[in-house]
C-alpha positions, 0 to 999 in steps of 0.5 A: 797680369800683375805678375810683378808683385807675385815675383817680388814677394816670392822672392822676397819670402825666400830670402827671408827664410833659411831655405834660399841660404841653404839650398844655394850654400849646398849647391855650391858646396857639391858643385865645389867638390865635383868641380875640384874633383874633376879638375884634379883628375885632369891636371893629372892625366895633363901631367901624365899626358907629358909622356904621351904626345898623341893623348896630349893633343885629345885633352882639353879641359872643355871636354876634360872638365866642363862637360863632366862638371855639366853632367854632375850639376844636372844630378845636384838640380835632380835633388835640389830643385824639388826642395825650391818648389816645395813651399811655392803652393803647398805652404799656402795651401796648408796655410789657408793663404791661398784663399786669401790669394785667390780672392784678390784681383789677380789672374791665376796665370798671374799668381803661378808665373810670378812663383814660376819666375821668382824659382827661375831667378833664384836658380839662375843666381845659382848657375851665374855663382858656377861661372866662377869655375869657368873663370878658373879654367880659363885661367889655367888653359883655353876654354871653347866658349861654344860648348860653355855657352850652349851648356849654360843654356841647357842648364837654363831650360832644363832647370826651368823644366824641373821647376814647372814640374816642380810647381804644377806638384806643389799645386796638388798638396798641402805638405811640403815633404810630400810636394818635394818626394812627389817631384823628385819623384816625377823628375826622376822618372822623367830622367830614368825613362830613356834608360830602356830604350836601347833594349825595348828598340824600334819606334817605342825605343825612340819615343821613350829616348825622346821622353827622357829629360836628360837625353835632350841634354847632352847636345847642349853639353857638346856644343850643339844647338838642337831645335827639337831639344830646345822645344822639348824642354820649353813644351814641357815647361809649358805644359807643367805650368798649365797644368799647375794653372788648371790646378790652381783654377781648380782650388779657386772654383772649390773654394 
C-alpha cells in the first residue's frame, strides 16, 4: 500500500515547519501548569491531612493528582488536535498538490493512513513526554500503575479518534483555519452531547451518553478496561477514516 513513504513525508513536514514545535511546546506548557497546580494543591492537602488520620488514609496521588491531570489533558487535546490535523489535506487541496499525489500509483487508503499515522506519531511523542509527570509522582509517593497504564491507553484511543475526525474534516476543505474550526466544532459536539443525558433520561438519555466521546474516557482514568469503551473509540476512528477515504476518492473522480 506504500503507507511508509507517505508517513515519512508527513512526519518530516511536521518538523520542517514551526507547527510541531509550537504545538508540542504549548502542550507541555499547559499540561505542566495543570500538573504543578494539581500537585501543589495535593501537597497542601497532604500537610493538612496530618491533623486528620482518616482523611490521610483516603489520600493518594493516583486519585488526587494523576486522574485530575488526565481530565485536564483531555481538554488540552480538544483544543490542540484540530491544529495537528488542519493542514493534512486542506493545505494540499489549496496548493493543488493533492491532485499530483492522487496521480501517483498509490491507493487512496495508503495516502490517508500515512497521514493519519504521522499525526498519531506526533501525538504519541507528546504523550511520552508527559511520563515525566509520572516520574515526579513516583519520586514523592507510591503510584498505582494500573490506572496509569489504562489512563494512557485511554488518552491514546481518544487522541486517535480526535485525529481521525480532524483528518476527515481536513479532506473536505481547502482552508486550514476552516478545517481547524470545523474539527473543533465536531469534537465539541461529540464532547457535550452527553451533558443532556440525565435530563432526557430513558433510552434516548442512554444513547446520548453512549455517543459522548468523553464519557467513555472515565473508565480508563479509573483503571477500568471496559470493552464497550475500547470499541467506541475504535469504531469512531475507523468510521472517520472511512469517511475521509471516501472524500479523497470523490476528489480523485472529480479530478
